[in-house]
Structures are given as C-alpha cells and as structure tokens.
C-alpha positions, 0 to 999 in steps of 0.5 A, a space after each residue: 921113692 919111686 922106681 922104675 922097672 923094666 920088662 924085656 919083651 920076651 918076659 913081656 910076651 910070657 906075662 902076657 901069655 900067662 894072663 890070657 891063659 888065666 883069663 881063658 881058663 876062667 871064661 871056659 870054666 864059666 862057660 862049661 857051667 852055662 852049657 851044663 845048666 843049659 843042658 839040664 834045664 832043657 831036660 837033657 836035650 842034646 842038641 841044646 848043648 850044640 854051639 850055635 854061635 861057631 862061626 864057620 869061617 875067619 879070616 884073621 889079617 895082622 896087617 893090611 898089607 895082606 888085603 892083597 892075599 885075602 881079597 882074592 879069597 873074600 872075593 871067592 866066598 862073595 861070588 859062592 854066597 857064603 858068609 865068612 867074618 875077615 878079622 883084622 888088627 889094621 883100623 885101616 884095612 881095606 877090608 872094611 870099606 868094601 861092599 860085601 854082602 857075605 863078607 863081614 869085615 871087623 877091626 879087632 883092635 892091635 897087639 895084645 887086644 887083637 890076640 886075646 879076642 883070637 885066643 878065646 874065638 869060637 870057630 869051625 876054621 881060622 885062615 891067616 898068614 900070621 905065623 907063630 899059632 902056640 909060641 908067642 901070644 897067639 894061643 890055639 883056643 879050644 873053640 877052634 877046630 881047625 887052623 890054616 896058614 896060607 903062604 903070602 909068598 912063593 919062596 921058602 916056608 923055612 924062611 919063617 922064623 923059629 916055630 912060626 908054622 909047627 902048630 898049624 893044622 894044614 897049610 896052603 902051599 904055592 909049589 911042589 918044592 915046599 912040601 919036601 921042606 915042611 915034611 922034613 921040618 916035621 921029621 926033625 922035631 918030631 911033629 904030627 905032619 901036618 895036611 899040606 895042599 898046593 893051592 897056588 898064590 892067590 896075590 901073585 894070580 891078582 897081580 898077574 891079572 892086573 898087569 894084563 890089564 893096566 898099561 904098562 909104565 916106564 920112568 922115561 930116559 932115566 932109568 929106574 932101580 928099585 932096591 926092595 930088601 927083607 927086614 933083619 940082619 941078613 938084608 940088603 939094607 942092614 948088611 951093606 946100607 950106605 956103601 950100596 946106596 952111595 955105589 948107586 947114587 953115582 950110577 946115575 940112575 934113579 933110586 927107589 928103597 922100598 923097606 920091607 914094612 916090618 923094617 919100619 918095626 924092627 929096624 926103625 933106627 936104620 931107616 931113620 938114620 938113611 932117610 936123614 943121611 940122604 934127604 937132599 939126594 934128588 934121585 933117591 926116594 922112598 916108597 911105602 905105597 900099601 899096593 906095590 903095583 904101581 913101583 913094581 910096574 914103573 921100575 927097570 931092575 930090582 936089587 934084593 936080597 932073599 926077599 919073596 918080591 923078587 918072585 912078583 918081580 921076575 915072573 909076573 913082571 917079566 923084570 930082571 933082578 940083581 941080588 946082592 950076596 949077604 951071607 945069610 945067617 939062618 939061626 933065627 929061622 927054621 932053615 937053621 935046622 937044615 943043612 940044605 941051600 935054600 930052594 930060593 938061592 938055588 934058582 936066583 941065578 935063574 932069574 937075574 945075577 949075583 952082585 958082590 960086595 967088591 962089585 959095588 964099584 962097577 955096579 952100573 955096569 952091572 945093570 946096564 948089562 943085564 938090562 940088555 939080556 934076553 937069557 932069562 925068559 925061558 928060565 923063568 918057565 922053570 922056576 913057575 913050575 916049581 913054585 907058583 902051581 894052578 896061575 888063576 886057580 888059587 883062590 878058587 882051590 883055596 875056598 875049595 879046601 876050606 868048605 870041603 874042610 868044613 863040612 868035614 868037620 861040622 859031619 864029625 861034631 855032629 856024630 859026637 854029639 849024637 
C-alpha cells in the first residue's frame, strides 16, 4: 500500500529551515575545529586565524527583474575598480552576460538551493532587495557581518509583507518620509534601531537618464492605457478583473495589461483565466517584458492601485495615473501595525485621479478628461521632494555607504583579532 503525504508550504518552510540550521551548525562546527587545528599548527599565530576568504561585498538578487536596481550599483563598483560578487537566483539574469572586470556574477540556483548557499555564505556586507531575512528560509549567516536592504520602490516601506525588513542591519531609503515609518515599526516591535541612509532610487535615476536620451514614443491615433496592478488580494486584477477589463474594452482605447511579476506565481490561475477569456480581443494585449521602459514610454496613461510603478510613470515619464479604490487590506503587511494612512494614498491625488467601481461605465470620459489636464505638473515636484532624493546620485551614494561600512567592519575585525 502506498501513502500520499501532503506538506503545506508553511510546514515545508519550517522543515527546510530546520534542515538548513542543522547543516549550517555542522558546517560551522567542523570549520571551528579546522581553524583551531590551523591555529595550533601555525604556532599560535593569530593572523592565520583571520578569514582571508571573506568576500568584501556581495549583492544577492532573487530575480532578474531587480537588475534595474542593481546595474547602476554594479556600474559604480566597476567604475571605481572595486571587486564585487553578484549572486543571482535567475539563470537568465542580465548580469550574467555583462562584461565587467571587477564584478563577478554567478547563478547560485533557484529557491531552496539559493537559500542554502546564502545561509552559509562568508562575506562582510550583503546588499539585497529581497525581504524576509531571518523570517523564512533565508537565515543570517554567522560569517556575514552586515546585511543591507535597498528599496526597489519609492512607495511605503511598510507595504512589505509583515516582518520583511526587521532583521536587516541597515536600510537604504529613497526619501525622507520613509524614516518615520521604519522607526515607528521598530518602536512598536521593540526592535533594535537599524542604520537608515537616504540614498535615492537607483533604477529611477537610470530610467530618468534613459528617458532623456531616447525618443518619446506614441501609440499613434489610438490612445493606449496601461493596466499595471500590484499582486495580491488588494490588487485591481484580483479585486475587479473582468469588470474593469470589460469597461476598458468599451472605451475604444488600446489596452495593455502588465501584471506584477509575482502574479505569475501567486495568482497563476487568475491570470490564466483572464488571458483565456480575452484571447480574441484585438485591442487587448499582455506585457511581460523584463524591461518595462518601452511600454511606459509608449502608453498614454496608466490604471493601477498602490503599485510602486505609479511613481515611475508619473514622476519619470510625467504621465497621468488613474488609481482604483481597492479597499486596501493591510493585514498581510507591516502597515497593519500602524493606524496611519499610507503615504501613497495621501499623495495619489497629486499624480492623477481616483476611479471607484461605480465609475467603471464612464471610464472613457474619465480617461479623456485626464489626458487633457494640465494641473498635475506642479504637484509632482512636491511628491519628488518627499520620496525621490539625490536624483542622479543614488548609485554613487550607495557605493559610498557600502565602502565606508566595509572599512569600519574590517577595522573592527582587526581590533578583535589583535
């Protein structure tokens, strides 16, 4: 008789963490014995006890879509002639095909294989956009001195999934308003204060420079609306799906739907259902380009919810946004720990207009009116001041911070070993 066993994802994650913990403990135990033996053989020379294999700087990217965040940083390391190791969990990450002299890119496997490598890594500083350090599979390595999280959006950091940023040593922020949100969460949870450094937004800086250099594209006589939701139950596709798409199809606009990349994993059934239903609609297409520049450049307006791409569109491309009331559920996010209204929701009216579900039948009139509006230009400047600091300097400031911190950590190690 054969039995089929099911292990839910949460239990599976716990079991994997336990196994990794046991493997790591064994690895560190053997390593300690080796170092002790080496110390004795060398005649007690303390210098031989210093780990010469520690990597000074490591970037970890869990998906190729974050290359737009890391490329400016890698370019800055290359420009300075400083060695950097770039680990990616995507076999087709664009970093792997870059021709650098000082940046070494390596595919370390996907999923649990990547986490196993991370959990036993040996580095001074690790920089990543990946949240959840020491929460699920990704555990702090005893041989890593400092973990740095860099934001990949200028919207609220408390819209990360719960506890996502708690256990990093420092955070690189995009604007001043984010500081108070982080400090409030730390205070509520009695967490150790992290180092907070406002550096700006690397990928938006790069997007801005690219936009200045490349020709502005148009969709011709027919206007194009880009539907760009976030993922999860509060996203517009999950909340409204067919109702919104049906209303847009009646408008006569060309429609491009660009789901959040995570939707293809977390909302696979929903996307397959919608793509199947509208497969024969000539005015509707789906966009999954790794680089979203062309579609942001070509479209005329955007419909979204609280996705960070709103700010790319409104502030870099200076185009109007329609944001749909999704009755945001803060339960899965750090925002659930505060009673404050999200900064994103406070400023959306300065970037576009709100659309409620009962407005769907007149969505064409809303879009037509918004495209003619000239009232949004001045308000964008105010939003930039709060959220997008050091425009054009973010990569430099990021590397400045990492280099300074590495020198500090190296000095500490030398003092301890002296």
